[in-house]
N, C-alpha and C positions, 0 to 999 in steps of 0.2 A: 085137493078139496077134502074137506071134512064134513061129516054130518053132525049137526047139533042135536042135543037131546029132544028138541021139539020137532025134529024131522027136516028142518031147513038145512041148506048147505052153505058153507062158508069157505073162503079160500084162506089157507094158511101159507104165509110166505116164509121161506127159509133163506136167510142171507148167508152166503158162504162163497168160498173160492173153489172152483172146479177146474182141474187140469186135464188137458187133452193133448196127446202126442200127435203132432202133425209133421208132414214132410219138411216145412220150413223151420220147425222148432216147437217148443212147448208153448201151447196156447192156454193162458189162464183167464178164466171168465170170473169176474167178481159179481156174482148174482146179488142184486139189491132189490129194494121195494119197487112197486109200480109207480110210474110218474103220472100217468093219466089213462083213463079207461082200462084197456087190456094191455097197455104198453109198459113193459118192464124197463129197467135200467141195468145194463150189463157191460160195464167197462171191461176192456180186454187188454192183455199184455202178451206179446209174442216174444219169446226169448230164444236166441240162437247164438251159440258160441260167446256167451257173456254179454251180448248186446241185446237191448230191449226196444221194442216198438210198442207204444201204448196208444190206444184209441179210447178216449174217455167218453165220448158222446155216442153211445150205442144204445138203441132202444131194444126192441125184441130182436133176438139174435138167432141166426141159423148160419151154419158154415159147412162146407164140404170141400173135398179135394178132387181135382179132375185135370187131366192133361188135354186142355182145349187145343193147343197148337201142335199136338203130336210130336213133341220134342223129347219124349220119354222121361219127362220130369213133370210131376204134378204141381199145379198151382193151388193155393189156398184161396177160396172164395168166401168172403164174409158178407152176409146180408143183414142189414139193419133196417127195421121198419117200425113205424109208429102209426097205428090205426087212427089214433085220435088227431094226429097232425097230417095224415095223408102223405107220407113220404116213404121212399125206399132208397137206400144207399147200398151200393155194391162195391166192395173192396177186393182187389185182386193182388195177391202177394205171392211172389215166386222167389226162389233163391237163385243166386247167380254163381 
């Protein structure tokens, strides 16, 4: 958020690619403009050993790694939600 000279606040959007190292591989988030209300557009690509997995229809994005099944290997969980459309998608990615 930025404050304008008249004291009001405005949101400044920066479109860029952001890389995150995860257990299954390099996760690249392509941060884009809002699509509706407070819902962003954040297509992702996961790259591992030269292979890529792309998920293009991602709204607001959160991700974390956790070993849910206690097999000593963390899974990557990607949460995508859109407040304006009322949905939540959860992706679980693990390496084999």
